[in-house]
C-alpha positions as CSV (number, residue, x, y, z in Angstrom):
1,M,-39.9,43.3,36.0
2,S,-37.6,46.3,36.5
3,T,-37.8,49.3,34.1
4,T,-35.5,52.1,33.1
5,T,-36.5,55.6,32.1
6,T,-35.1,57.3,28.9
7,R,-36.4,60.8,28.3
8,G,-39.5,60.2,30.3
9,V,-40.4,56.9,28.5
10,A,-40.4,53.8,30.6
11,Q,-38.5,50.9,29.0
12,P,-38.0,47.3,30.2
13,A,-34.5,46.5,31.5
14,P,-32.4,44.2,29.3
15,A,-32.8,40.6,30.4
16,K,-29.7,38.9,31.8
17,V,-28.3,36.2,29.6
18,S,-27.7,33.0,31.5
19,K,-24.7,31.0,30.5
20,T,-25.6,27.3,30.5
21,R,-22.8,24.9,31.1
22,P,-22.9,21.3,29.8
23,R,-23.6,18.9,32.5
24,R,-20.8,16.8,33.8
25,G,-22.7,13.7,33.1
26,L,-22.8,14.4,29.4
27,R,-19.1,15.1,29.3
28,A,-18.3,11.9,31.2
29,S,-20.6,10.0,28.9
30,S,-18.9,11.3,25.8
31,T,-15.4,10.5,27.2
32,F,-16.6,7.0,28.1
33,N,-18.0,6.4,24.6
34,F,-14.8,7.6,23.0
35,W,-12.7,5.1,25.0
36,L,-15.3,2.4,24.5
37,F,-14.9,2.5,20.8
38,T,-11.2,3.4,20.4
39,G,-9.9,1.4,23.4
40,P,-10.0,-2.1,21.8
41,F,-8.3,-0.7,18.7
42,L,-5.5,1.0,20.7
43,I,-5.0,-2.1,22.8
44,G,-4.6,-4.3,19.7
45,L,-2.3,-1.7,18.1
46,V,0.0,-1.7,21.2
47,I,0.0,-5.5,21.6
48,F,0.2,-6.6,17.9
49,V,2.3,-3.6,16.5
50,F,4.2,-1.6,18.9
51,V,5.3,-4.4,21.3
52,P,6.6,-6.6,18.4
53,I,8.4,-3.7,16.8
54,G,10.1,-2.9,20.2
55,W,10.9,-6.6,20.8
56,S,12.4,-7.0,17.3
57,I,14.7,-4.0,17.9
58,W,15.7,-5.5,21.2
59,L,16.4,-8.9,19.7
60,S,18.6,-7.4,17.0
61,F,21.3,-6.6,19.5
62,F,21.5,-10.1,21.0
63,E,22.6,-13.6,20.0
64,A,19.1,-15.1,19.7
65,R,19.3,-18.5,18.2
66,F,16.4,-20.9,19.0
67,T,15.2,-18.5,21.7
68,V,13.3,-15.2,21.9
69,T,14.7,-14.4,25.4
70,P,18.4,-14.2,24.8
71,S,21.0,-13.0,27.3
72,E,24.2,-12.6,25.2
73,F,24.6,-9.0,24.0
74,V,26.4,-8.8,20.6
75,G,25.9,-5.1,19.7
76,F,25.8,-4.5,16.0
77,D,27.1,-7.9,15.0
78,N,23.7,-9.0,13.7
79,Y,23.5,-5.9,11.5
80,R,27.0,-6.5,10.2
81,Q,26.0,-10.1,9.4
82,I,22.8,-9.1,7.5
83,L,24.5,-6.4,5.5
84,T,27.3,-8.7,4.4
85,D,24.9,-11.6,3.6
86,T,25.0,-12.3,-0.2
87,N,21.4,-13.6,-0.3
88,F,20.0,-10.5,1.5
89,R,21.8,-8.2,-0.9
90,N,20.6,-10.2,-3.9
91,S,17.1,-10.0,-2.6
92,L,17.4,-6.2,-2.6
93,V,18.3,-6.4,-6.3
94,T,15.2,-8.6,-6.8
95,F,13.1,-6.0,-5.1
96,T,14.5,-3.3,-7.4
97,V,13.6,-5.4,-10.5
98,F,10.1,-6.2,-9.1
99,A,9.4,-2.5,-8.2
100,A,10.6,-1.4,-11.6
101,F,7.9,-3.7,-13.2
102,I,5.1,-3.5,-10.7
103,V,5.0,0.2,-9.7
104,P,4.6,1.8,-13.2
105,A,2.4,-1.1,-14.4
106,T,0.0,-0.9,-11.5
107,W,-0.1,2.9,-11.7
108,A,-0.9,2.9,-15.4
109,M,-3.5,0.1,-15.2
110,S,-5.3,1.5,-12.2
111,L,-5.4,4.9,-13.8
112,G,-6.7,3.5,-17.1
113,L,-9.4,1.5,-15.3
114,A,-10.4,4.6,-13.4
115,L,-10.7,6.7,-16.6
116,L,-12.8,4.0,-18.3
117,V,-15.2,3.6,-15.3
118,N,-15.4,7.4,-14.9
119,R,-16.6,7.8,-18.5
120,L,-19.4,5.2,-18.1
121,R,-23.0,6.6,-18.2
122,F,-24.6,3.4,-16.9
123,M,-23.6,0.4,-14.7
124,R,-20.8,2.4,-13.3
125,A,-21.3,0.8,-9.8
126,F,-21.3,-2.7,-11.3
127,F,-18.0,-2.3,-13.1
128,R,-16.4,-0.5,-10.2
129,S,-17.3,-3.5,-8.0
130,V,-16.1,-6.0,-10.6
131,F,-12.7,-4.4,-10.8
132,F,-12.4,-3.9,-7.1
133,L,-13.5,-7.5,-6.2
134,P,-10.0,-9.1,-6.7
135,T,-8.8,-7.0,-3.8
136,A,-10.7,-9.2,-1.4
137,V,-9.0,-12.4,-2.7
138,S,-6.2,-13.9,-0.6
139,Y,-2.7,-13.5,-2.0
140,V,-2.0,-17.1,-1.2
141,A,-5.1,-18.4,-3.0
142,A,-4.4,-16.2,-6.1
143,A,-0.8,-17.3,-6.2
144,L,-1.8,-21.0,-6.1
145,I,-4.4,-20.4,-8.9
146,W,-1.7,-18.7,-11.0
147,K,0.8,-21.5,-10.3
148,M,-1.5,-24.6,-10.7
149,S,-4.0,-23.5,-13.3
150,I,-2.8,-20.6,-15.4
151,F,1.0,-20.9,-15.5
152,N,1.6,-24.5,-14.4
153,G,4.1,-25.3,-17.1
154,V,2.3,-28.3,-18.7
155,R,0.3,-28.3,-22.0
156,F,-3.0,-28.3,-20.1
157,G,-2.3,-25.0,-18.4
158,L,-4.2,-22.0,-19.6
159,A,-1.2,-20.0,-20.7
160,N,0.4,-22.9,-22.6
161,T,-2.9,-23.7,-24.2
162,V,-3.2,-20.2,-25.6
163,I,0.3,-20.0,-26.9
164,G,-0.1,-23.5,-28.3
165,W,-2.8,-22.1,-30.7
166,F,0.0,-20.1,-32.3
167,G,2.4,-23.1,-32.6
168,I,4.6,-22.1,-29.7
169,D,6.0,-24.9,-27.5
170,N,5.2,-25.2,-23.9
171,V,6.9,-22.9,-21.5
172,A,8.1,-23.9,-18.0
173,W,7.1,-20.6,-16.4
174,L,8.4,-21.2,-12.9
175,A,11.0,-23.9,-13.5
176,N,14.2,-21.9,-14.0
177,P,15.5,-18.3,-14.0
178,D,16.8,-18.4,-17.6
179,P,14.8,-17.0,-19.3
180,P,13.1,-15.3,-16.4
181,W,9.5,-16.1,-17.3
182,Y,8.6,-16.2,-13.6
183,W,8.5,-12.3,-13.6
184,L,5.5,-12.5,-15.9
185,V,3.7,-14.8,-13.4
186,I,4.5,-12.7,-10.3
187,V,3.8,-9.3,-11.9
188,T,0.4,-10.4,-13.4
189,V,-0.9,-11.9,-10.2
190,R,0.1,-8.7,-8.3
191,L,-1.5,-6.6,-11.0
192,W,-4.8,-8.5,-10.8
193,L,-4.8,-8.4,-7.0
194,Q,-4.1,-4.7,-6.3
195,S,-5.1,-2.7,-9.4
196,G,-8.7,-2.5,-8.2
197,F,-7.8,-0.8,-5.0
198,Y,-5.8,1.9,-6.6
199,M,-8.4,2.3,-9.3
200,I,-10.8,3.4,-6.5
201,L,-8.3,6.1,-5.3
202,F,-8.0,7.5,-8.8
203,L,-11.7,7.3,-9.4
204,A,-12.4,9.4,-6.3
205,A,-9.8,11.9,-7.4
206,L,-11.3,12.1,-10.9
207,Q,-14.7,12.8,-9.6
208,N,-13.3,15.7,-7.5
209,I,-11.9,17.5,-10.5
210,P,-14.1,20.6,-11.2
211,R,-16.0,20.3,-14.5
212,E,-15.4,24.0,-15.1
213,L,-11.8,23.3,-16.0
214,Y,-12.9,21.0,-18.9
215,E,-15.5,23.6,-20.0
216,A,-12.9,26.4,-20.0
217,A,-10.5,24.2,-21.9
218,S,-13.2,23.4,-24.5
219,I,-13.9,27.1,-25.0
220,D,-10.2,27.8,-25.4
221,G,-10.1,25.2,-28.2
222,A,-8.6,22.2,-26.4
223,K,-9.6,18.9,-27.9
224,P,-11.0,16.2,-25.7
225,G,-8.7,13.3,-25.2
226,W,-4.9,13.5,-24.9
227,Q,-4.8,17.4,-24.6
228,T,-7.3,17.6,-21.8
229,F,-5.8,14.5,-20.1
230,R,-2.2,15.9,-20.3
231,H,-2.9,19.5,-19.3
232,I,-5.9,19.1,-16.9
233,T,-6.5,15.6,-15.7
234,L,-3.0,14.5,-15.0
235,P,-1.9,17.7,-13.1
236,Q,-5.1,17.5,-11.0
237,L,-4.1,13.9,-10.1
238,R,-0.7,14.8,-8.9
239,A,-1.4,14.3,-5.1
240,T,-3.2,11.0,-5.7
241,S,-0.5,9.8,-8.0
242,T,2.2,10.5,-5.5
243,A,0.3,8.7,-2.7
244,V,-0.3,5.7,-5.0
245,I,3.4,5.5,-6.0
246,L,4.4,5.6,-2.3
247,L,1.9,2.9,-1.4
248,L,3.1,0.7,-4.3
249,L,6.8,1.1,-3.3
250,V,6.0,0.1,0.3
251,A,3.9,-2.8,-0.9
252,A,6.7,-3.9,-3.2
253,Y,9.2,-4.0,-0.3
254,Q,6.7,-6.1,1.7
255,A,6.1,-8.6,-1.1
256,F,6.1,-12.1,0.4
257,D,3.0,-14.3,-0.2
258,E,3.2,-14.6,-4.0
259,F,7.0,-15.1,-4.0
260,F,6.8,-17.7,-1.2
261,N,4.1,-19.7,-2.9
262,L,5.2,-19.4,-6.5
263,L,8.9,-19.8,-5.9
264,S,8.8,-21.9,-2.7
265,K,11.7,-24.2,-3.7
266,A,13.7,-21.8,-5.8
267,T,17.0,-20.3,-4.6
268,W,16.7,-17.4,-6.9
269,G,14.3,-14.5,-7.3
270,Q,13.5,-14.1,-3.7
271,P,12.6,-10.7,-2.1
272,P,14.0,-9.4,1.2
273,L,11.1,-10.7,3.4
274,V,11.4,-14.2,2.1
275,E,15.2,-14.2,2.9
276,L,14.4,-12.8,6.4
277,Y,11.8,-15.5,6.9
278,K,14.3,-18.2,6.0
279,M,16.9,-16.7,8.3
280,A,14.6,-16.3,11.3
281,L,12.2,-19.2,10.9
282,G,14.3,-21.7,8.9
283,N,16.6,-24.4,10.2
284,N,19.0,-21.9,11.9
285,Q,16.2,-19.9,13.6
286,N,18.5,-16.9,14.0
287,Y,16.0,-14.4,15.4
288,G,18.7,-11.9,16.2
289,A,19.9,-11.6,12.6
290,G,16.3,-11.8,11.3
291,S,15.3,-9.0,13.5
292,A,18.3,-6.9,12.4
293,G,17.3,-7.4,8.8
294,A,13.7,-6.4,9.6
295,V,15.0,-3.2,11.2
296,V,17.3,-2.5,8.2
297,L,14.4,-3.1,5.8
298,T,12.1,-0.8,7.8
299,L,14.7,2.0,7.8
300,L,15.1,1.5,4.0
301,I,11.4,1.8,3.5
302,C,11.3,5.0,5.5
303,V,14.2,6.5,3.6
304,V,12.8,5.7,0.2
305,T,9.3,6.9,1.2
306,L,10.7,10.3,2.4
307,L,12.9,10.7,-0.7
308,Q,10.0,9.9,-3.0
309,G,7.7,12.3,-1.1
310,K,10.3,15.0,-1.3
311,I,10.9,14.5,-5.0
312,M,7.2,14.4,-5.9
313,G,6.2,17.2,-3.4
314,F,3.9,15.1,-1.3
315,G,2.2,17.1,1.5
316,R,3.0,20.5,0.1
317,G,0.2,23.0,-0.4
318,E,-0.8,24.5,-3.7
319,E,0.9,27.8,-3.0
320,S,4.3,26.2,-2.5
321,K,4.2,24.3,-5.8
């Protein structure tokens, strides 16, 4: 070992630090594992999402009746046809009514459930699972249960049995649009199906609120209940509420299963996806116009989402609020 001399005192020379480089085999193994786990997902994403989207856009510019490999280019004629179609425009009105009911109702119900579950001192996991369980139910199965057991329109149905106790005559819930009782059926089945999922989002956000805020409010004289909820809880849930409302709006635009199964033979009260389904897969099988409608609906969802996020400040940091 080499030494150096400082003022006559021999000291050992500083040892050289060796820089160890990761072996190429480890890097190659990590890269292989990454593609091994993400590769199947990416392949499925390309095949089942990106390719159909691109094909739909391509079909929207062609005369595609009874074929998905058209050759006659028609430009924007399909878009002109879908935008002047009365049924499609009426379906947008239907969506507006549906969204006006389902978005605030789901937001309030899921937030209320989250507040109740968050206040529990025991069996919190049990009630969280119970409220979340309907999320796993198929929309088709739930719609058929609502249609054939709860709101089936005869006196043996659950809803008519309950109102019969109060001397009210049987109601044909899904038979005609006047009065529009079918909205009660559609909104309640959607509420039951999706409130549990958004309850989990609100519950996670509630558990992330610092307890020090409530303690400081209590010291300042704020009463527990409405005051703390209005001035502490609700502002802290701003980001989650914005995300929930955006998801609810997108889900409302994509409503199909419950409408198709509850109002399968009706000519009224249909959302945009049902009208596009009838246009593309009905007797005419006009894939070009159906694809154009799908593109229009996608652009409409994007515009509404961006406007909603802009209004509610989604994605902005705390310092810019």
